[in-house]
C-alpha positions as protocol buffer text, in pm:
chain_id: "A"
residue {
  index: 1
  type: UNK
  ca { x: 4700 y: 5141 z: 6304 }
}
residue {
  index: 2
  type: UNK
  ca { x: 5076 y: 5135 z: 6357 }
}
residue {
  index: 3
  type: UNK
  ca { x: 5022 y: 5087 z: 6732 }
}
residue {
  index: 4
  type: UNK
  ca { x: 4801 y: 4784 z: 6664 }
}
residue {
  index: 5
  type: UNK
  ca { x: 5071 y: 4630 z: 6444 }
}
residue {
  index: 6
  type: UNK
  ca { x: 5331 y: 4708 z: 6708 }
}
residue {
  index: 7
  type: UNK
  ca { x: 5116 y: 4538 z: 6973 }
}
residue {
  index: 8
  type: UNK
  ca { x: 5076 y: 4232 z: 6749 }
}
residue {
  index: 9
  type: UNK
  ca { x: 5455 y: 4217 z: 6716 }
}
residue {
  index: 10
  type: UNK
  ca { x: 5512 y: 4256 z: 7091 }
}
residue {
  index: 11
  type: UNK
  ca { x: 5241 y: 4004 z: 7185 }
}
residue {
  index: 12
  type: UNK
  ca { x: 5377 y: 3756 z: 6931 }
}
residue {
  index: 13
  type: UNK
  ca { x: 5729 y: 3790 z: 7070 }
}
residue {
  index: 14
  type: UNK
  ca { x: 5602 y: 3780 z: 7427 }
}
residue {
  index: 15
  type: UNK
  ca { x: 5374 y: 3479 z: 7393 }
}
residue {
  index: 16
  type: UNK
  ca { x: 5661 y: 3236 z: 7442 }
}
residue {
  index: 17
  type: UNK
  ca { x: 5812 y: 3394 z: 7754 }
}
residue {
  index: 18
  type: UNK
  ca { x: 5565 y: 3254 z: 8009 }
}
residue {
  index: 19
  type: UNK
  ca { x: 5639 y: 2905 z: 7874 }
}
residue {
  index: 20
  type: UNK
  ca { x: 6011 y: 2973 z: 7889 }
}
residue {
  index: 21
  type: UNK
  ca { x: 5985 y: 3091 z: 8250 }
}
residue {
  index: 22
  type: UNK
  ca { x: 5781 y: 2785 z: 8348 }
}
residue {
  index: 23
  type: UNK
  ca { x: 6038 y: 2559 z: 8180 }
}
residue {
  index: 24
  type: UNK
  ca { x: 6316 y: 2727 z: 8380 }
}
residue {
  index: 25
  type: UNK
  ca { x: 6121 y: 2677 z: 8702 }
}
residue {
  index: 26
  type: UNK
  ca { x: 6035 y: 2314 z: 8631 }
}
residue {
  index: 27
  type: UNK
  ca { x: 6370 y: 2193 z: 8496 }
}
residue {
  index: 28
  type: UNK
  ca { x: 6587 y: 2405 z: 8727 }
}
residue {
  index: 29
  type: UNK
  ca { x: 6838 y: 2402 z: 8444 }
}
residue {
  index: 30
  type: UNK
  ca { x: 7013 y: 2643 z: 8211 }
}
residue {
  index: 31
  type: UNK
  ca { x: 7015 y: 2380 z: 7938 }
}
residue {
  index: 32
  type: UNK
  ca { x: 6900 y: 2534 z: 7610 }
}
residue {
  index: 33
  type: UNK
  ca { x: 6935 y: 2889 z: 7746 }
}
residue {
  index: 34
  type: UNK
  ca { x: 7170 y: 3154 z: 7613 }
}
residue {
  index: 35
  type: UNK
  ca { x: 7279 y: 3426 z: 7853 }
}
residue {
  index: 36
  type: UNK
  ca { x: 7378 y: 3651 z: 7564 }
}
residue {
  index: 37
  type: UNK
  ca { x: 7037 y: 3607 z: 7400 }
}
residue {
  index: 38
  type: UNK
  ca { x: 6851 y: 3685 z: 7724 }
}
residue {
  index: 39
  type: UNK
  ca { x: 7066 y: 3994 z: 7784 }
}
residue {
  index: 40
  type: UNK
  ca { x: 7016 y: 4121 z: 7428 }
}
residue {
  index: 41
  type: UNK
  ca { x: 6639 y: 4073 z: 7445 }
}
residue {
  index: 42
  type: UNK
  ca { x: 6627 y: 4247 z: 7784 }
}
residue {
  index: 43
  type: UNK
  ca { x: 6830 y: 4536 z: 7644 }
}
residue {
  index: 44
  type: UNK
  ca { x: 6602 y: 4553 z: 7339 }
}
residue {
  index: 45
  type: UNK
  ca { x: 6290 y: 4582 z: 7553 }
}
residue {
  index: 46
  type: UNK
  ca { x: 6458 y: 4850 z: 7766 }
}
residue {
  index: 47
  type: UNK
  ca { x: 6535 y: 5043 z: 7447 }
}
residue {
  index: 48
  type: UNK
  ca { x: 6176 y: 5001 z: 7329 }
}
residue {
  index: 49
  type: UNK
  ca { x: 6041 y: 5131 z: 7659 }
}
residue {
  index: 50
  type: UNK
  ca { x: 6283 y: 5425 z: 7655 }
}
residue {
  index: 51
  type: UNK
  ca { x: 6184 y: 5508 z: 7298 }
}
residue {
  index: 52
  type: UNK
  ca { x: 5820 y: 5536 z: 7402 }
}
residue {
  index: 53
  type: UNK
  ca { x: 5906 y: 5780 z: 7681 }
}
residue {
  index: 54
  type: UNK
  ca { x: 6122 y: 5987 z: 7444 }
}
residue {
  index: 55
  type: UNK
  ca { x: 5858 y: 6001 z: 7169 }
}
residue {
  index: 56
  type: UNK
  ca { x: 5675 y: 6330 z: 7220 }
}
residue {
  index: 57
  type: UNK
  ca { x: 5383 y: 6232 z: 6995 }
}
residue {
  index: 58
  type: UNK
  ca { x: 5334 y: 5908 z: 7187 }
}
residue {
  index: 59
  type: UNK
  ca { x: 5354 y: 6078 z: 7525 }
}
residue {
  index: 60
  type: UNK
  ca { x: 5107 y: 6346 z: 7414 }
}
residue {
  index: 61
  type: UNK
  ca { x: 4852 y: 6073 z: 7346 }
}
residue {
  index: 62
  type: UNK
  ca { x: 4960 y: 5842 z: 7629 }
}
residue {
  index: 63
  type: UNK
  ca { x: 4614 y: 5829 z: 7787 }
}
residue {
  index: 64
  type: UNK
  ca { x: 4482 y: 5678 z: 7463 }
}
residue {
  index: 65
  type: UNK
  ca { x: 4782 y: 5458 z: 7380 }
}
residue {
  index: 66
  type: UNK
  ca { x: 4910 y: 5339 z: 7719 }
}
residue {
  index: 67
  type: UNK
  ca { x: 4850 y: 4976 z: 7619 }
}
residue {
  index: 68
  type: UNK
  ca { x: 5147 y: 4980 z: 7377 }
}
residue {
  index: 69
  type: UNK
  ca { x: 5388 y: 5057 z: 7661 }
}
residue {
  index: 70
  type: UNK
  ca { x: 5208 y: 4803 z: 7881 }
}
residue {
  index: 71
  type: UNK
  ca { x: 5304 y: 4518 z: 7649 }
}
residue {
  index: 72
  type: UNK
  ca { x: 5667 y: 4632 z: 7634 }
}
residue {
  index: 73
  type: UNK
  ca { x: 5682 y: 4639 z: 8013 }
}
residue {
  index: 74
  type: UNK
  ca { x: 5507 y: 4302 z: 8045 }
}
residue {
  index: 75
  type: UNK
  ca { x: 5758 y: 4139 z: 7809 }
}
residue {
  index: 76
  type: UNK
  ca { x: 6047 y: 4309 z: 7986 }
}
residue {
  index: 77
  type: UNK
  ca { x: 5927 y: 4164 z: 8317 }
}
residue {
  index: 78
  type: UNK
  ca { x: 5895 y: 3814 z: 8169 }
}
residue {
  index: 79
  type: UNK
  ca { x: 6241 y: 3822 z: 8008 }
}
residue {
  index: 80
  type: UNK
  ca { x: 6393 y: 3968 z: 8325 }
}
residue {
  index: 81
  type: UNK
  ca { x: 6233 y: 3689 z: 8527 }
}
residue {
  index: 82
  type: UNK
  ca { x: 6384 y: 3431 z: 8292 }
}
residue {
  index: 83
  type: UNK
  ca { x: 6721 y: 3607 z: 8323 }
}
residue {
  index: 84
  type: UNK
  ca { x: 6707 y: 3593 z: 8705 }
}
residue {
  index: 85
  type: UNK
  ca { x: 6606 y: 3225 z: 8687 }
}
residue {
  index: 86
  type: UNK
  ca { x: 6904 y: 3163 z: 8458 }
}
residue {
  index: 87
  type: UNK
  ca { x: 7144 y: 3284 z: 8729 }
}
residue {
  index: 88
  type: UNK
  ca { x: 6960 y: 3094 z: 9004 }
}
residue {
  index: 89
  type: UNK
  ca { x: 6968 y: 2774 z: 8800 }
}
residue {
  index: 90
  type: UNK
  ca { x: 7330 y: 2824 z: 8697 }
}
residue {
  index: 91
  type: UNK
  ca { x: 7429 y: 2861 z: 9062 }
}
residue {
  index: 92
  type: UNK
  ca { x: 7231 y: 2547 z: 9146 }
}
residue {
  index: 93
  type: UNK
  ca { x: 7403 y: 2354 z: 8866 }
}
residue {
  index: 94
  type: UNK
  ca { x: 7744 y: 2474 z: 8981 }
}
residue {
  index: 95
  type: UNK
  ca { x: 7674 y: 2371 z: 9341 }
}
residue {
  index: 96
  type: UNK
  ca { x: 7561 y: 2027 z: 9224 }
}
residue {
  index: 97
  type: UNK
  ca { x: 7876 y: 1988 z: 9014 }
}
residue {
  index: 98
  type: UNK
  ca { x: 8096 y: 2083 z: 9310 }
}
residue {
  index: 99
  type: UNK
  ca { x: 7926 y: 1827 z: 9537 }
}
């Protein structure tokens, strides 16, 4: 049951990231984005993923509970994508300001 609640938490947190990534792609702007926030969230997901690999009980039942780690990795990918887009858009904004 705890894995189900953990998945609900991860899915709830992760539901907004695809919209955030699409906004970054469409607007090509860093407006409304916080680099510190994106870095902290990325670090948090890395810690969550590492904790799963270090948890012997989880790893012993990995074949039955792989989906928990899947959602951590999926969110990590989405946040990392938004982080990369942040730097791309920041460079674009800087080049436009210099022109």
